[in-house]
C-alpha positions in Angstrom: 0.0 0.0 0.0 1.3 3.4 -1.0 1.8 6.2 1.6 -1.1 8.2 0.1 -3.5 5.3 0.5 -2.4 4.7 4.0 -3.0 8.4 4.9 -6.5 8.2 3.4 -7.4 5.1 5.4 -6.3 6.8 8.6 -8.5 9.8 7.9 -11.5 7.5 7.5 -10.8 5.7 10.7 -10.9 8.9 12.8 -13.9 10.8 10.9 -17.2 10.5 12.9 -20.2 8.7 11.2 -23.0 10.8 9.7 -23.3 14.6 9.0 -21.6 16.4 11.9 -22.4 19.9 10.5 -26.1 19.2 10.6 -26.0 17.6 14.0 -24.3 20.7 15.4 -27.1 23.1 14.1 -30.1 20.8 14.6 -30.6 21.9 18.2 -30.4 25.6 17.3 -33.0 25.2 14.4 -35.3 23.2 16.6 -35.3 25.9 19.2 -36.1 28.6 16.7 -39.0 26.6 15.1 -40.5 26.0 18.6 -40.5 29.7 19.4 -42.0 30.6 16.0 -44.9 28.1 16.4 -45.6 29.3 20.0 -45.6 32.9 18.8 -48.0 32.2 15.8 -50.5 30.3 18.1 -50.3 33.1 20.7 -51.0 35.8 18.0 -54.0 33.9 16.6 -55.5 33.6 20.1 -54.9 37.3 20.8 -56.5 38.3 17.5 -59.6 36.2 18.2 -59.8 37.7 21.7 -59.7 41.3 20.2 -62.4 40.5 17.6 -64.7 39.0 20.2 -64.2 42.0 22.4 -65.1 44.4 19.6 -68.2 42.4 18.7 -69.3 42.4 22.3 -68.9 46.2 22.6 -71.0 46.7 19.4 -73.8 44.4 20.8 -73.8 46.4 24.0 -74.2 49.7 22.0 -77.5 48.5 20.5 -80.4 49.6 22.7 -82.7 46.9 23.9 -86.2 47.8 24.8 -87.9 45.5 27.3 -91.7 45.4 27.5 -94.0 43.8 29.9 -96.7 41.4 28.7 -99.3 43.8 30.2 -98.2 46.6 27.9 -99.0 44.6 24.8 -102.4 45.3 23.1 -105.0 42.5 22.8 -104.9 40.7 19.5 -107.8 41.3 17.1 -110.8 38.9 17.3 -110.9 36.0 14.9 -114.5 36.8 13.9 -115.6 40.2 12.6 -119.0 41.6 13.4 -118.8 44.2 10.7 -120.4 42.8 7.5 -118.4 43.1 4.3 -119.3 46.0 1.9 -122.1 45.2 -0.5 -121.3 45.3 -4.2 -123.7 47.5 -6.1 -125.0 45.9 -9.3 -126.1 48.3 -12.1 -129.6 47.4 -13.3 -129.8 46.3 -17.0 -130.8 49.1 -19.3 -134.2 48.7 -21.0 -134.0 48.0 -24.7 -134.8 51.0 -26.9 -138.3 51.2 -28.2 -139.0 51.3 -31.9 -139.6 54.7 -33.3 -143.1 55.5 -34.6 -143.2 57.5 -37.7 -145.2 60.7 -37.5 -147.0 61.9 -40.6 -146.2 65.5 -41.7 -147.8 67.6 -44.4 -146.2 67.4 -47.8 -143.7 70.3 -48.5 -144.5 72.4 -51.5 -142.0 71.8 -54.2 -140.4 74.9 -55.8 -141.5 75.9 -59.2 -139.8 74.1 -62.0 -136.9 76.2 -63.5 -135.0 75.7 -66.6 -131.3 76.4 -67.0 -130.0 77.9 -70.2 -127.7 75.7 -72.2 -124.3 76.7 -73.5 -125.7 77.3 -77.0 -128.5 79.5 -75.6 -126.0 81.5 -73.6 -123.7 81.9 -76.6 -126.5 83.0 -78.9 -128.1 85.3 -76.4 -127.7 89.0 -77.2 -125.4 90.8 -74.8 -126.9 93.9 -73.1 -130.5 92.6 -73.5 -132.9 91.9 -70.6 -136.6 91.1 -70.1 -138.9 93.3 -68.0 -142.6 92.6 -68.0 -142.3 90.4 -71.1 -140.5 93.1 -73.1 -136.8 93.2 -74.1 -135.0 96.3 -73.0 -131.4 97.4 -73.8 -129.0 97.5 -70.8 -126.0 99.8 -71.2 -122.7 98.1 -70.6 -121.2 98.8 -67.3 -117.8 100.6 -67.0 -116.7 97.9 -64.6 -116.3 95.6 -67.5 -113.1 97.4 -68.5 -110.1 96.0 -66.7 -107.9 98.3 -64.7 -104.3 98.9 -65.6 -102.2 95.8 -64.6 -105.2 93.4 -64.2 -104.8 90.0 -65.8 -107.4 89.0 -68.3 -107.5 85.5 -69.8 -107.7 85.6 -73.6 -107.4 83.0 -76.3 -106.5 85.5 -79.0 -104.7 88.8 -78.5 -105.8 92.0 -80.2 -104.5 92.6 -83.7 -103.9 96.1 -85.1 -106.1 96.8 -88.1 -105.5 100.6 -88.5 -102.1 102.0 -87.6 -101.6 105.8 -87.3 -98.0 107.1 -87.6 -97.0 109.5 -84.9 -96.3 113.2 -85.7 -92.6 113.9 -85.0 -92.4 117.0 -82.7 -90.3 119.7 -84.2 -88.6 120.4 -80.9 -87.5 116.8 -80.6 -86.4 116.7 -84.2 -84.3 119.8 -83.8 -82.8 118.4 -80.5 -82.0 115.1 -82.3 -84.1 113.0 -79.9 -85.3 109.7 -81.2 -86.1 106.2 -79.9 -89.1 103.9 -79.0 -91.9 104.9 -76.6 -93.7 101.8 -75.1 -97.4 102.5 -74.7 -100.0 100.2 -73.0 -103.4 100.6 -74.8 -106.7 99.4 -73.4 -108.5 97.9 -76.3 -112.2 97.6 -75.8 -114.7 95.0 -77.0 -115.3 97.1 -80.1 -111.6 97.3 -81.0 -111.2 101.0 -80.2 -108.6 102.3 -77.7 -110.2 103.3 -74.5 -107.1 104.5 -72.6 -103.4 104.7 -72.9 -100.4 104.5 -70.5 -96.8 105.2 -71.2 -94.6 102.5 -69.6 -91.3 103.4 -71.3 -91.0 107.1 -71.6 -89.0 109.6 -73.7 -90.2 112.9 -72.4 -90.2 114.9 -75.6 -92.0 112.1 -77.5 -94.6 110.8 -75.0 -97.5 113.1 -76.1 -97.1 112.3 -79.8 -97.0 108.6 -79.0 -100.2 108.8 -76.9 -102.0 110.8 -79.6 -101.1 108.3 -82.3 -102.1 105.2 -80.4 -105.5 106.6 -79.4 -106.4 106.6 -83.1 -105.4 102.9 -83.7 -108.1 100.4 -84.4 -107.8 96.7 -83.4 -109.4 93.4 -83.8 -110.6 92.8 -80.2 -109.2 90.0 -78.1 -111.3 86.8 -77.8 -112.1 84.7 -74.7 -114.4 81.8 -75.1 -115.2 83.1 -78.6 -116.4 86.4 -77.2 -114.7 89.8 -77.4 -113.2 91.1 -74.2 -111.4 94.3 -73.2 -107.7 93.9 -72.5 -104.5 95.9 -72.1 -101.9 95.4 -74.9 -98.4 96.8 -75.4 -97.8 99.0 -78.5 -94.3 100.2 -79.4 -94.1 103.6 -81.1 -90.8 104.2 -82.9 -89.4 107.7 -83.6 -86.5 107.8 -86.1 -84.6 110.8 -87.5 -83.4 108.8 -90.5 
């Protein structure tokens, strides 16, 4: 056996059996564990004691009213002497009786009237009326003429049949004034000019334009195949050349 082997064998012979390091600290660890367990159990008991103390104090704070049996009211009787309320029943309504017709005198019917047809209205003479079986002439009302600016429905506009040229004023000719004067003429049912209005003015030529248009003759406007009065625009031109 070599010297190294001999030295190793000698070390094994003198080394104690087991784990000597753990054996040395085992007592110390056991003491610490015992103290920790005792402390935990003691803390739990102290906590439970404090909680019970708090609950007891809260229960004492709630007021408790004690009553004697003699202070209690008597219970209601099981049987009631008051009868229950009666339910009112609405009586059935009587069926309606049949109406009995009552005779009344016959009403007098109005006299029979005839309405003129469209042909009779169209062929009737305007301005004629009957009085005591005789026909009399009724003068046309001035209200039949439309006012300036009124709209009148027509199917055919007036057409100029006779045109009268205006007389050029000397003063306007010398001043070199020319142009077109727009005149609105009221053409009656007979085609004659009833009134004139200047809508586009040239001051030195307006009077001459009015005088000329008053002499014009038109074919009257027609509405439902009847002549009607209507306003129509008439341009009157003045030219130096």
